[in-house]
NUDOPA-527979 format. One line per 2 residues: their letters; for each residue x, y, z of C-alpha. Coordinates in nm, 4 decimals, decimal comma, padded with zeros to 6 digits. Each point is the difference from the previous one (the first is absolute). Example, Ala and Ser with C-alpha at 12.3 -4.5 7.8 and 13.67 -1.06 7.14 Angstrom:
// NUDOPA-527979
as = 01,2300:-00,4500:00,7800 | 00,1370:00,3440:-00,0660
This chain:
// NUDOPA-527979
mr = -00,0518:-01,8645:-02,6280 | 00,0335:-00,3436:00,1248
tl = 00,2587:-00,0996:-00,2573 | 00,2341:00,2875:00,0901
rf = -00,0297:-00,0626:00,3595 | 00,0819:-00,3709:00,0008
vr = 00,2780:00,0697:-00,2597 | 00,1498:00,2375:00,2376
il = -00,0191:-00,2332:00,2894 | 00,1689:-00,2526:-00,2218
aw = 00,2799:00,2388:-00,0469 | 00,0641:00,0392:00,3667
ll = -00,0276:-00,3747:00,0673 | 00,2318:-00,1087:-00,2823
ia = 00,2815:00,2394:00,1062 | -00,0466:-00,1213:00,3549
ap = -00,0408:-00,3657:-00,0834 | 00,3579:-00,1253:00,0901
ll = -00,0727:00,1395:00,3472 | -00,3210:-00,2115:00,0491
sa = -00,0657:-00,3445:00,0860 | -00,0191:-00,2530:-00,2856
ag = -00,2402:-00,2104:00,1652 | -00,3155:00,1971:-00,0907
ki = -00,1018:00,1491:-00,3138 | 00,1177:00,3524:-00,0235
fp = -00,2459:00,1326:-00,2688 | -00,3514:-00,1274:-00,0213
yp = -00,0451:00,0348:-00,3735 | 00,1538:-00,2296:-00,2803
yv = 00,2823:00,1540:-00,1934 | 00,2853:-00,1009:-00,2456
qe = 00,3609:00,1171:00,0749 | 00,2624:00,0092:-00,2890
dl = 00,3580:00,1208:00,0332 | 00,1178:00,1317:-00,3418
pn = 00,3714:-00,0398:-00,1120 | 00,0705:00,3563:00,0740
gl = -00,0909:-00,0478:00,3682 | -00,3418:00,1628:-00,0499
rl = -00,2601:-00,1675:00,2078 | -00,3694:-00,0085:-00,1717
it = -00,2869:-00,1013:00,2229 | -00,3385:-00,0297:-00,1396
ip = -00,3363:-00,0488:00,1781 | -00,3020:-00,1175:-00,1560
td = -00,3290:00,1954:00,1025 | -00,3771:-00,0001:-00,0914
yp = -00,0109:00,3583:-00,0635 | -00,0934:00,0393:-00,3724
ni = 00,2395:00,2175:-00,2216 | 00,1936:00,1566:00,2916
vs = 00,3648:-00,0322:00,0593 | 00,2053:00,1101:00,2998
lf = 00,3609:00,0525:-00,0531 | 00,2461:00,0391:00,2828
iv = 00,3913:00,0533:-00,0742 | 00,1730:-00,0567:00,3338
mq = 00,3672:00,1265:00,0443 | 00,1935:-00,1689:00,2853
tg = 00,1416:00,3613:00,0729 | -00,1358:00,1790:00,3048
ar = 00,1527:00,2194:00,2702 | 00,1844:-00,2991:00,1402
ne = 00,2278:-00,0002:-00,3136 | 00,1308:00,3736:00,0732
ve = 00,3114:-00,1206:00,1787 | 00,2336:00,2967:-00,1035
pg = 00,0226:00,2834:00,2392 | -00,1865:00,3255:-00,1336
ks = -00,1773:-00,1990:-00,2545 | -00,3304:-00,0841:00,1874
gf = -00,3352:00,0493:-00,1958 | 00,0856:-00,0958:-00,3348
ah = -00,2329:-00,3033:-00,0421 | -00,2921:00,2406:00,0764
lf = 00,1492:00,2608:-00,2140 | -00,0107:-00,2472:-00,2922
eh = -00,3722:-00,0602:00,0681 | -00,0369:00,3485:-00,1252
lm = 00,2790:00,0009:-00,2895 | -00,1515:-00,3230:-00,1390
fr = -00,2970:00,2105:-00,1276 | 00,2454:00,2434:-00,2003
gt = -00,0355:-00,2218:-00,3066 | 00,2457:-00,0793:-00,2854
ae = 00,0847:00,1067:-00,3436 | -00,2707:-00,2143:-00,1553
fp = -00,2665:00,0628:00,2692 | 00,0657:00,3325:00,1635
pd = -00,2325:00,0968:00,2918 | -00,2907:00,1580:-00,1933
ky = -00,0175:-00,3077:-00,2410 | 00,0252:-00,2485:00,2788
qa = -00,2688:00,1576:00,1911 | -00,2206:00,0123:-00,3411
vl = 00,0329:-00,3562:-00,0434 | -00,1073:-00,0900:00,3532
kd = -00,2684:00,2514:-00,0308 | -00,1285:-00,1512:-00,3337
ag = 00,0204:-00,3364:00,1711 | -00,2068:00,1138:00,2759
aa = 00,2656:-00,1190:00,2279 | 00,0661:00,0600:00,3755
sn = 00,3811:00,0335:00,0606 | 00,2092:00,0867:00,3077
af = 00,3055:-00,1046:00,2013 | 00,1200:-00,0266:00,3576
tt = 00,3230:-00,0603:00,1827 | 00,0678:-00,2057:00,3071
dd = 00,3021:-00,0854:00,2182 | 00,0634:-00,3163:-00,2087
ft = -00,1263:00,0533:-00,3580 | -00,1616:00,2491:-00,2345
ay = -00,3303:-00,0970:-00,1992 | -00,1630:00,1549:-00,3129
ht = -00,3450:-00,1278:-00,0707 | -00,2514:00,0806:-00,2864
tf = -00,3446:-00,1560:-00,0255 | -00,1476:00,0108:-00,3514
sk = -00,2170:-00,2023:-00,2830 | 00,1362:-00,3207:-00,1406
ed = 00,0305:00,1131:-00,3511 | 00,2592:00,2662:00,1057
lp = 00,2287:-00,2608:00,1547 | 00,2663:-00,0012:-00,2844
rv = -00,0130:00,3959:-00,0194 | 00,0491:00,0354:00,3660
ls = 00,2731:-00,2582:00,0416 | 00,1941:00,1432:-00,2896
me = -00,0266:00,3547:00,1531 | 00,1044:-00,1173:00,3388
ad = 00,2945:-00,2257:-00,1556 | 00,1082:00,3312:-00,1592
rf = -00,0023:00,2039:00,3204 | 00,1921:-00,2478:00,2126
qh = 00,2663:-00,0337:-00,2647 | 00,0356:00,3280:-00,1389
la = -00,1156:00,2566:00,2723 | 00,1203:00,3427:-00,1079
yd = 00,0029:00,3224:00,1868 | 00,2232:00,3172:-00,0144
qp = 00,1583:00,1898:00,2823 | -00,2887:00,2700:00,0076
af = -00,2687:-00,2839:00,0292 | 00,2193:-00,1774:00,2550
kt = 00,0187:00,3272:00,2127 | -00,3706:00,0445:-00,0273
et = -00,0795:-00,3390:00,1377 | 00,2529:00,0238:00,2765
la = -00,1730:00,3304:00,1125 | -00,3362:-00,1648:-00,0253
vl = 00,1426:-00,2696:00,2512 | 00,1283:00,2574:00,2308
ge = -00,3558:00,1592:-00,0010 | -00,1418:-00,3359:00,0676
fn = 00,2301:-00,0577:00,2881 | -00,0848:00,3408:00,1411
kn = -00,3818:-00,0445:-00,0125 | 00,0525:-00,3475:00,1545
sa = 00,2261:00,1473:00,2807 | -00,3065:00,2298:00,0994
np = -00,1522:-00,3049:00,1342 | 00,1245:-00,1032:00,3626
as = -00,0497:-00,3609:-00,0745 | 00,2528:00,0439:-00,2845
kl = 00,2531:00,1513:00,2515 | -00,0782:-00,3010:00,2431
ie = 00,0703:-00,2639:-00,2624 | 00,3280:00,1661:-00,0951
ti = 00,1092:00,0216:00,3728 | -00,1202:-00,3628:00,0585
ra = 00,2128:-00,1227:-00,2745 | 00,2986:00,1854:00,0661
ta = 00,0002:-00,1238:00,3621 | -00,0782:-00,3598:-00,1088
fk = 00,2595:-00,0396:-00,2731 | 00,3390:00,1249:00,0430
nh = 00,1879:-00,1652:-00,2904 | -00,2825:-00,1578:-00,2325
ty = -00,1393:00,2142:-00,2808 | -00,3520:-00,0383:00,1590
rh = 00,1339:00,2800:00,2189 | -00,1090:00,2444:-00,2625
tt = -00,3796:00,0295:-00,1379 | -00,0673:-00,0648:-00,3530
mg = 00,0104:00,3655:-00,0693 | 00,3552:00,0210:00,1239
fl = 00,1820:00,2197:00,2255 | -00,0777:00,3634:-00,0579
ad = 00,3679:00,1250:-00,0499 | 00,0207:-00,2594:-00,2739
iq = -00,3179:00,0998:-00,1587 | 00,1404:00,3645:-00,0084
af = 00,2942:-00,1279:-00,1745 | -00,1894:-00,1654:-00,2675
pq = 00,0169:00,2663:-00,2633 | 00,3824:-00,0427:-00,0090
ey = -00,0180:-00,3850:-00,0550 | -00,1311:-00,0211:-00,3661
dy = 00,3071:-00,2452:-00,0678 | -00,0475:-00,2249:00,2951
sr = -00,3476:-00,0363:-00,1103 | 00,0821:-00,1444:-00,3181
qf = 00,2255:-00,2496:00,2027 | -00,2791:-00,0850:00,2249
fd = -00,2325:-00,0788:-00,3093 | 00,2649:-00,2184:-00,1790
ry = 00,0833:-00,1817:00,3301 | -00,3638:-00,1023:00,0970
yr = -00,2349:00,0270:-00,2887 | 00,1138:-00,3030:-00,1454
pe = -00,2066:-00,3276:-00,1040 | 00,1491:-00,2216:00,2787
ya = -00,1401:00,2594:00,2551 | -00,3500:00,0082:-00,1741
ti = -00,3122:-00,2001:00,0539 | -00,2900:00,0494:-00,2345
iv = -00,3254:-00,1013:00,1449 | -00,3162:-00,0244:-00,2497
at = -00,3472:-00,0813:00,1377 | -00,2384:-00,0493:-00,2838
vp = -00,2517:-00,2586:-00,1655 | 00,1765:-00,3364:-00,0752
il = 00,2174:00,1193:-00,2942 | 00,3173:-00,1087:00,1724
ly = 00,2115:-00,1373:-00,3069 | -00,1095:00,3213:-00,1933
va = 00,1513:00,2062:00,3000 | 00,3130:-00,1908:00,0087
eq = 00,0482:00,0375:-00,3840 | -00,0647:00,3831:00,0393
ia = 00,2616:00,0236:00,2615 | 00,2496:-00,2184:-00,1962
ql = -00,0073:00,2465:-00,2899 | 00,0934:00,3088:00,1986
């Protein structure tokens, strides 16, 4: 879907904007940016796609933030954990709401940020925003659920490692970066991933440290209802 594609491009460009020249226009589409009192940044993009909304929640938390020895891979792990739900919206209910809305939802992690994206019909905007606000404020997972996700990530690492290209990338990064956290891939070092099941308490610290309004950018691409979107965000 074109809306999803250009919003994903926007996520990359806006995070990288400080590194780019201010001489030219970075993003070719008109948009409105608003910084809320709690530090959260809201970007709304008017489109001509009737009734379709694409929502990106971009957290400025990626592999580069994993500066503590033995703690690589947590940004990517939280890409998994964020779908573990809350007391109000446990995983089955969360997925049921998305299914009822006919929404397409997923997430991805990079070296520099983690993005969660959902595309759905305009009439479901208040419900989806409310549900997302709940999960980003009240994420809940117990130790068994945490262990399940850590083992899923280990399985993902092992699957990727079967590809020679993945091993090549790991070697290149380890050679090119001696001190910077770009030394490890988004997945993290294998030894750190294997130690994940014992890091439940640290995972809560990681969430409290980085999943905060001042590290979040909400990008909404939809028909021209920008004031309505801002009002909905302000009520969360």
